GUTIDO-596435 format. One record per residue (C-alpha): x negated, y, z negated; residue number from 1; chain; residue in one letter. Coordinates in Angstrom, 3 decimals. Example, Ala and Ser with C-alpha at 12.3 -4.5 7.8 and 13.67 -1.06 7.14 Angstrom:
# GUTIDO-596435
{{-12.300,-4.500,-7.800},1,'A','a'} {{-13.670,-1.060,-7.140},2,'A','s'} 
# end
This chain:
# GUTIDO-596435
{{-38.223,-15.166,-12.549},1,'A','m'} {{-34.550,-14.639,-13.203},2,'A','k'} {{-32.667,-13.787,-10.041},3,'A','k'} {{-30.306,-10.848,-10.333},4,'A','v'} {{-27.334,-10.380,-8.065},5,'A','c'} {{-26.838,-6.649,-7.579},6,'A','i'} {{-23.216,-5.942,-6.780},7,'A','a'} {{-21.635,-2.669,-5.740},8,'A','a'} {{-18.464,-2.725,-7.797},9,'A','i'} {{-16.574,-0.507,-5.489},10,'A','l'} {{-16.225,2.823,-3.983},11,'A','a'} {{-13.833,5.670,-3.434},12,'A','l'} {{-13.873,6.228,0.340},13,'A','t'} {{-12.270,8.923,2.448},14,'A','l'} {{-9.066,7.879,4.246},15,'A','l'} {{-7.021,10.663,5.778},16,'A','a'} {{-5.547,12.378,2.683},17,'A','l'} {{-6.534,9.610,0.266},18,'A','a'} {{-9.836,8.248,-0.982},19,'A','l'} {{-10.424,4.613,-1.925},20,'A','p'} {{-11.270,3.968,-5.588},21,'A','l'} {{-12.081,0.340,-6.579},22,'A','r'} {{-7.125,-4.491,-12.060},23,'A','a'} {{-5.477,-7.074,-12.393},24,'A','y'} {{-7.535,-8.627,-9.658},25,'A','v'} {{-10.746,-9.081,-11.601},26,'A','v'} {{-14.189,-9.130,-10.050},27,'A','q'} {{-15.220,-12.660,-9.147},28,'A','m'} {{-17.902,-14.474,-7.190},29,'A','s'} {{-18.988,-18.018,-6.390},30,'A','r'} {{-21.999,-19.155,-8.374},31,'A','q'} {{-23.245,-22.703,-7.920},32,'A','g'} {{-19.958,-23.723,-6.332},33,'A','g'} {{-17.918,-22.343,-9.243},34,'A','e'} {{-15.709,-19.271,-9.251},35,'A','i'} {{-16.783,-17.023,-12.120},36,'A','v'} {{-15.383,-13.766,-13.467},37,'A','r'} {{-17.691,-10.817,-13.922},38,'A','h'} {{-17.669,-9.575,-17.495},39,'A','r'} {{-19.843,-8.370,-20.358},40,'A','w'} {{-20.725,-10.704,-23.200},41,'A','k'} {{-19.010,-9.892,-26.523},42,'A','p'} {{-22.212,-8.752,-28.191},43,'A','s'} {{-22.647,-6.054,-25.521},44,'A','a'} {{-19.912,-4.021,-27.217},45,'A','f'} {{-19.927,-1.225,-27.984},46,'A','p'} {{-21.330,-0.514,-24.535},47,'A','i'} {{-23.671,2.466,-24.742},48,'A','v'} {{-23.281,4.899,-21.844},49,'A','w'} {{-25.628,7.753,-21.110},50,'A','r'} {{-24.982,10.795,-19.013},51,'A','m'} {{-27.369,12.644,-16.764},52,'A','n'} {{-27.508,16.060,-18.389},53,'A','s'} {{-27.245,18.041,-15.138},54,'A','v'} {{-23.679,18.643,-13.976},55,'A','q'} {{-23.365,18.673,-10.194},56,'A','g'} {{-22.757,22.053,-8.584},57,'A','s'} {{-19.699,20.544,-6.855},58,'A','n'} {{-18.078,19.942,-10.273},59,'A','v'} {{-16.133,22.917,-11.627},60,'A','t'} {{-13.587,23.472,-14.395},61,'A','g'} {{-13.233,24.499,-18.013},62,'A','g'} {{-14.250,21.220,-19.661},63,'A','r'} {{-17.754,19.802,-19.635},64,'A','s'} {{-18.370,16.573,-17.762},65,'A','q'} {{-19.233,14.973,-21.109},66,'A','g'} {{-15.757,15.736,-22.467},67,'A','e'} {{-14.210,14.247,-19.339},68,'A','v'} {{-16.251,11.043,-19.439},69,'A','f'} {{-15.539,10.553,-23.153},70,'A','a'} {{-11.799,10.832,-22.455},71,'A','a'} {{-12.072,8.272,-19.647},72,'A','s'} {{-13.854,5.735,-21.854},73,'A','f'} {{-11.303,6.363,-24.611},74,'A','a'} {{-8.461,5.425,-22.251},75,'A','a'} {{-9.831,1.888,-21.918},76,'A','w'} {{-10.894,1.577,-25.560},77,'A','q'} {{-7.330,2.376,-26.667},78,'A','s'} {{-5.964,-0.879,-25.194},79,'A','v'} {{-4.916,-2.898,-28.265},80,'A','s'} {{-4.708,-6.259,-26.478},81,'A','t'} {{-8.355,-6.043,-25.409},82,'A','a'} {{-11.561,-5.955,-27.432},83,'A','s'} {{-13.704,-3.302,-25.752},84,'A','v'} {{-15.538,-0.351,-27.236},85,'A','s'} {{-18.029,2.281,-26.152},86,'A','f'} {{-20.434,4.774,-27.629},87,'A','t'} {{-22.152,7.731,-26.020},88,'A','q'} {{-25.914,7.613,-26.128},89,'A','g'} {{-28.351,10.477,-25.725},90,'A','a'} {{-28.293,12.333,-22.423},91,'A','d'} {{-30.888,11.262,-19.886},92,'A','t'} {{-32.782,13.053,-17.141},93,'A','s'} {{-32.501,9.988,-14.944},94,'A','s'} {{-30.446,10.445,-11.775},95,'A','a'} {{-31.721,7.368,-9.969},96,'A','t'} {{-29.902,4.077,-9.613},97,'A','l'} {{-31.861,1.509,-11.645},98,'A','n'} {{-30.228,-1.678,-12.900},99,'A','l'} {{-33.205,-2.892,-14.923},100,'A','t'} {{-33.836,0.135,-17.159},101,'A','d'} {{-31.124,-0.802,-19.701},102,'A','n'} {{-29.397,2.554,-19.224},103,'A','i'} {{-25.716,2.521,-18.299},104,'A','n'} {{-25.985,5.756,-16.374},105,'A','l'} {{-23.220,8.149,-15.350},106,'A','i'} {{-24.312,10.983,-13.089},107,'A','t'} {{-22.737,13.719,-10.998},108,'A','t'} {{-26.238,14.691,-9.854},109,'A','s'} {{-27.534,11.742,-7.839},110,'A','p'} {{-31.102,11.878,-6.626},111,'A','q'} {{-29.871,13.078,-3.235},112,'A','s'} {{-26.557,13.736,-1.532},113,'A','a'} {{-27.371,10.752,0.684},114,'A','g'} {{-27.214,8.343,-2.264},115,'A','d'} {{-23.543,7.670,-1.395},116,'A','l'} {{-22.010,6.954,2.005},117,'A','p'} {{-20.186,9.903,3.616},118,'A','p'} {{-16.707,10.439,2.196},119,'A','g'} {{-17.238,8.245,-0.877},120,'A','v'} {{-16.164,9.808,-4.179},121,'A','l'} {{-18.072,7.503,-6.508},122,'A','a'} {{-19.689,4.093,-6.718},123,'A','l'} {{-20.215,1.717,-9.613},124,'A','t'} {{-23.177,-0.627,-9.326},125,'A','f'} {{-23.592,-3.604,-11.624},126,'A','g'} {{-26.307,-6.130,-12.406},127,'A','a'} {{-24.350,-9.398,-12.279},128,'A','v'} {{-26.216,-12.635,-13.009},129,'A','y'} {{-25.648,-15.933,-11.167},130,'A','p'} {{-26.566,-18.171,-14.113},131,'A','s'} {{-27.647,-18.235,-17.742},132,'A','a'} {{-31.300,-17.570,-18.520},133,'A','g'} {{-33.659,-14.685,-19.165},134,'A','f'} {{-34.443,-11.663,-16.997},135,'A','d'} {{-38.058,-10.710,-17.785},136,'A','p'} {{-37.876,-7.461,-15.821},137,'A','q'} {{-34.984,-6.047,-17.828},138,'A','a'} {{-35.766,-8.129,-20.927},139,'A','q'} {{-32.198,-9.476,-21.082},140,'A','r'} {{-30.873,-12.810,-22.267},141,'A','t'} {{-28.068,-14.036,-20.034},142,'A','i'} {{-25.510,-16.355,-21.640},143,'A','d'} {{-23.295,-17.285,-18.692},144,'A','f'} {{-22.826,-17.003,-14.937},145,'A','a'} {{-21.079,-13.785,-13.968},146,'A','g'} {{-22.410,-11.839,-16.930},147,'A','q'} {{-22.747,-8.095,-16.379},148,'A','i'} {{-26.044,-6.878,-17.770},149,'A','g'} {{-25.914,-3.212,-16.868},150,'A','e'} {{-23.878,-0.774,-14.756},151,'A','a'} {{-24.470,2.670,-13.268},152,'A','d'} {{-21.769,5.068,-12.037},153,'A','i'} {{-22.761,7.615,-9.408},154,'A','v'} {{-20.477,10.446,-8.228},155,'A','f'} {{-20.673,12.253,-4.921},156,'A','s'} {{-22.784,15.402,-4.925},157,'A','a'} {{-20.845,16.903,-2.028},158,'A','s'} {{-17.108,16.309,-2.572},159,'A','l'} {{-15.245,18.810,-4.818},160,'A','p'} {{-14.413,17.656,-8.357},161,'A','f'} {{-12.684,19.424,-11.225},162,'A','t'} {{-12.921,18.944,-14.976},163,'A','t'} {{-9.766,20.983,-15.548},164,'A','s'} {{-7.285,19.653,-18.102},165,'A','a'} {{-4.535,20.152,-15.516},166,'A','t'} {{-4.277,19.184,-11.865},167,'A','a'} {{-6.087,21.313,-9.287},168,'A','v'} {{-4.530,20.881,-5.868},169,'A','s'} {{-7.675,21.224,-3.761},170,'A','d'} {{-10.051,19.170,-5.929},171,'A','r'} {{-10.487,15.575,-7.023},172,'A','f'} {{-9.879,14.982,-10.717},173,'A','d'} {{-13.151,13.887,-12.308},174,'A','l'} {{-11.378,12.233,-15.252},175,'A','q'} {{-9.156,10.106,-12.996},176,'A','s'} {{-12.078,8.978,-10.857},177,'A','v'} {{-14.217,8.272,-13.932},178,'A','a'} {{-11.457,6.188,-15.538},179,'A','t'} {{-11.167,4.170,-12.339},180,'A','h'} {{-14.932,3.621,-12.103},181,'A','e'} {{-15.133,2.536,-15.745},182,'A','i'} {{-12.586,-0.138,-14.832},183,'A','g'} {{-15.135,-1.434,-12.315},184,'A','h'} {{-17.885,-1.188,-14.921},185,'A','l'} {{-15.768,-3.486,-17.117},186,'A','l'} {{-15.223,-6.036,-14.341},187,'A','g'} {{-11.954,-5.040,-12.685},188,'A','l'} {{-11.338,-4.957,-8.944},189,'A','d'} {{-8.493,-3.080,-7.224},190,'A','h'} {{-4.844,-3.341,-8.179},191,'A','s'} {{-2.055,-3.607,-5.580},192,'A','p'} {{0.189,-1.331,-7.697},193,'A','l'} {{0.139,2.293,-6.546},194,'A','v'} {{0.721,3.556,-10.120},195,'A','n'} {{-2.318,1.747,-11.511},196,'A','a'} {{-5.605,3.386,-12.430},197,'A','t'} {{-7.267,0.656,-10.373},198,'A','m'} {{-5.246,1.273,-7.208},199,'A','f'} {{-7.713,1.600,-4.372},200,'A','w'} {{-7.105,5.232,-3.390},201,'A','s'} {{-6.757,8.707,-4.810},202,'A','s'} {{-6.327,12.226,-3.444},203,'A','a'} {{-6.927,15.844,-4.361},204,'A','r'} {{-4.655,17.002,-7.162},205,'A','g'} {{-3.880,13.474,-8.476},206,'A','y'} {{-4.302,13.007,-12.240},207,'A','i'} {{-2.095,9.972,-13.009},208,'A','y'} {{-5.070,7.610,-12.916},209,'A','q'} {{-6.395,9.117,-16.143},210,'A','r'} {{-3.976,6.827,-18.035},211,'A','n'} {{-4.232,3.048,-17.688},212,'A','v'} {{-1.051,1.279,-16.566},213,'A','s'} {{0.447,-1.998,-17.800},214,'A','s'} {{-1.239,-3.736,-14.859},215,'A','d'} {{-4.647,-2.303,-15.781},216,'A','d'} {{-4.064,-3.329,-19.396},217,'A','i'} {{-3.226,-6.892,-18.383},218,'A','a'} {{-6.382,-7.186,-16.281},219,'A','g'} {{-8.632,-5.826,-19.014},220,'A','l'} {{-7.021,-8.072,-21.625},221,'A','s'} {{-7.538,-11.120,-19.433},222,'A','l'} {{-11.299,-10.474,-19.475},223,'A','l'} {{-11.631,-9.367,-23.114},224,'A','y'} {{-8.565,-10.601,-25.033},225,'A','p'} {{-7.964,-9.434,-28.569},226,'A','s'} {{-5.841,-11.485,-30.969},227,'A','s'} {{-2.796,-9.462,-29.894},228,'A','l'} {{-3.022,-10.739,-26.330},229,'A','f'} {{-2.070,-14.252,-27.464},230,'A','a'} {{1.483,-13.067,-28.149},231,'A','s'} {{2.004,-11.969,-24.550},232,'A','k'} {{3.865,-14.046,-21.986},233,'A','g'} {{3.087,-15.103,-18.439},234,'A','k'} {{4.767,-16.095,-15.199},235,'A','i'} {{3.277,-18.555,-12.737},236,'A','s'} {{4.363,-20.182,-9.531},237,'A','g'} {{3.555,-20.924,-5.885},238,'A','v'} {{4.409,-18.918,-2.785},239,'A','v'} {{5.156,-20.957,0.340},240,'A','r'} {{6.474,-20.258,3.813},241,'A','t'} {{9.833,-21.574,5.007},242,'A','t'} {{7.868,-24.442,6.559},243,'A','s'} {{6.444,-25.231,3.097},244,'A','n'} {{2.923,-23.988,3.821},245,'A','q'} {{1.059,-22.243,0.988},246,'A','p'} {{0.540,-18.498,1.406},247,'A','v'} {{-2.883,-17.104,0.602},248,'A','y'} {{-2.998,-13.386,-0.159},249,'A','g'} {{0.612,-12.715,-1.101},250,'A','a'} {{0.976,-9.866,-3.590},251,'A','v'} {{3.309,-11.061,-6.363},252,'A','v'} {{4.824,-8.333,-8.542},253,'A','v'} {{6.674,-8.778,-11.853},254,'A','a'} {{9.528,-6.282,-12.290},255,'A','v'} {{11.206,-5.647,-15.653},256,'A','n'} {{14.945,-5.175,-16.279},257,'A','v'} {{14.580,-1.436,-15.677},258,'A','n'} {{13.341,-2.120,-12.169},259,'A','g'} {{9.776,-1.051,-12.989},260,'A','t'} {{6.846,-3.048,-11.544},261,'A','p'} {{4.660,-3.896,-14.540},262,'A','v'} {{1.995,-6.358,-13.406},263,'A','a'} {{0.706,-8.124,-10.322},264,'A','t'} {{-1.237,-11.083,-9.055},265,'A','s'} {{-2.414,-12.280,-5.648},266,'A','i'} {{-2.003,-15.877,-4.531},267,'A','t'} {{-5.015,-18.108,-3.938},268,'A','d'} {{-5.356,-20.428,-0.895},269,'A','p'} {{-3.022,-22.974,-2.545},270,'A','s'} {{-0.354,-20.261,-2.843},271,'A','g'} {{-0.591,-20.273,-6.642},272,'A','a'} {{-0.381,-17.187,-8.839},273,'A','y'} {{-0.251,-16.340,-12.545},274,'A','t'} {{0.767,-13.016,-14.065},275,'A','i'} {{-0.259,-12.671,-17.706},276,'A','e'} {{0.070,-10.041,-20.400},277,'A','g'} {{3.847,-9.631,-20.195},278,'A','l'} {{6.019,-8.405,-23.049},279,'A','d'} {{8.994,-10.569,-24.037},280,'A','a'} {{11.908,-10.006,-21.686},281,'A','g'} {{13.521,-10.900,-18.400},282,'A','t'} {{11.628,-10.368,-15.168},283,'A','y'} {{12.235,-10.746,-11.482},284,'A','s'} {{9.369,-11.204,-9.045},285,'A','v'} {{8.825,-10.404,-5.428},286,'A','y'} {{6.106,-11.377,-2.967},287,'A','a'} {{4.914,-9.060,-0.234},288,'A','e'} {{2.178,-9.198,2.415},289,'A','p'} {{-1.250,-7.721,1.801},290,'A','l'} {{-0.798,-5.343,4.727},291,'A','d'} {{-0.688,-1.804,3.301},292,'A','e'} {{-0.850,0.219,1.210},293,'A','p'} {{-3.619,-2.185,0.172},294,'A','i'} {{-5.284,-4.805,2.376},295,'A','t'} {{-7.754,-7.632,1.907},296,'A','i'} {{-10.502,-5.174,2.882},297,'A','n'} {{-9.882,-3.353,-0.414},298,'A','n'} {{-10.355,-6.524,-2.484},299,'A','l'} {{-13.970,-7.584,-2.169},300,'A','s'} {{-13.710,-10.215,-4.898},301,'A','s'} {{-11.010,-12.165,-3.055},302,'A','l'} {{-13.038,-12.079,0.139},303,'A','v'} {{-16.111,-13.323,-1.732},304,'A','d'} {{-14.385,-16.313,-3.316},305,'A','v'} {{-11.597,-17.230,-0.871},306,'A','h'} {{-12.328,-15.487,2.430},307,'A','g'} {{-10.447,-12.835,4.376},308,'A','s'} {{-7.926,-14.975,6.282},309,'A','s'} {{-4.837,-13.954,4.331},310,'A','v'} {{-1.312,-14.636,5.577},311,'A','n'} {{0.518,-11.388,6.304},312,'A','t'} {{3.121,-12.920,8.624},313,'A','s'} {{6.090,-12.835,6.272},314,'A','f'} {{8.576,-10.334,4.959},315,'A','t'} {{8.935,-9.255,1.352},316,'A','t'} {{11.002,-11.758,-0.672},317,'A','r'} {{12.604,-11.377,-4.098},318,'A','f'} {{13.241,-14.164,-6.581},319,'A','r'} 
# end
């Protein structure tokens, strides 16, 4: 029987005033000694998503949850340097997490309020396969290690959400959270950039994560490049200490001539990094420790493939 690796593709967890969401760091795992990226096969597109028809009582606002979810999917589909597409299927009465029913479920009415840990806004669960083969339970053909076969997104039934077209100061924006979770569905982990949709946290009244940033776009395009992505540039290098030791876990940020951070990468254990998806131009880069506002604990993929012993004993350096 085909073995399925069930992965929780990240949560939004309560932290003081902010909640973790879960980019240019893509989801990865070790399969058979190889590091593989988690992604859908090309023939899976358009991905069909289906919504539980019951809107949670904790979700208020003038728009329906269906309108909100459609807008969130459209934000990712609009990326011209990536080949992704979605279609909305018929509503479903299912509110239960099931990664073998071939339903990519989105629900604000989970089976019980206890389906999510306390303080978690939403979770995306994915069926990620360790090798090619056939899954007889779900009746799926798997073409490569790391393939995503199905994903379900579950929202908290107790935290307050709004579907309002404008920000509501005392509620979490359902569209922002949904856009973030769809990034996980597609295979993205957290981004170190605070202005990214895939940044690890959000708060009541925040709506900026409805719109994908240049960093989010680069991550998505790395997984599903369209022909336009080939025209983009990249920067690569190695981060070392003053004693010439490689730095694992340095956040490297590319900054354009206007002083705007546009894309990021995180160094591997050899200190190497690559930032792709850059428009033509002049960039400076800086490296900073992974020690807030995002830490290694917010990047499960890096822990899975390289471990948690990152070097945070250096000060931010520009180049």
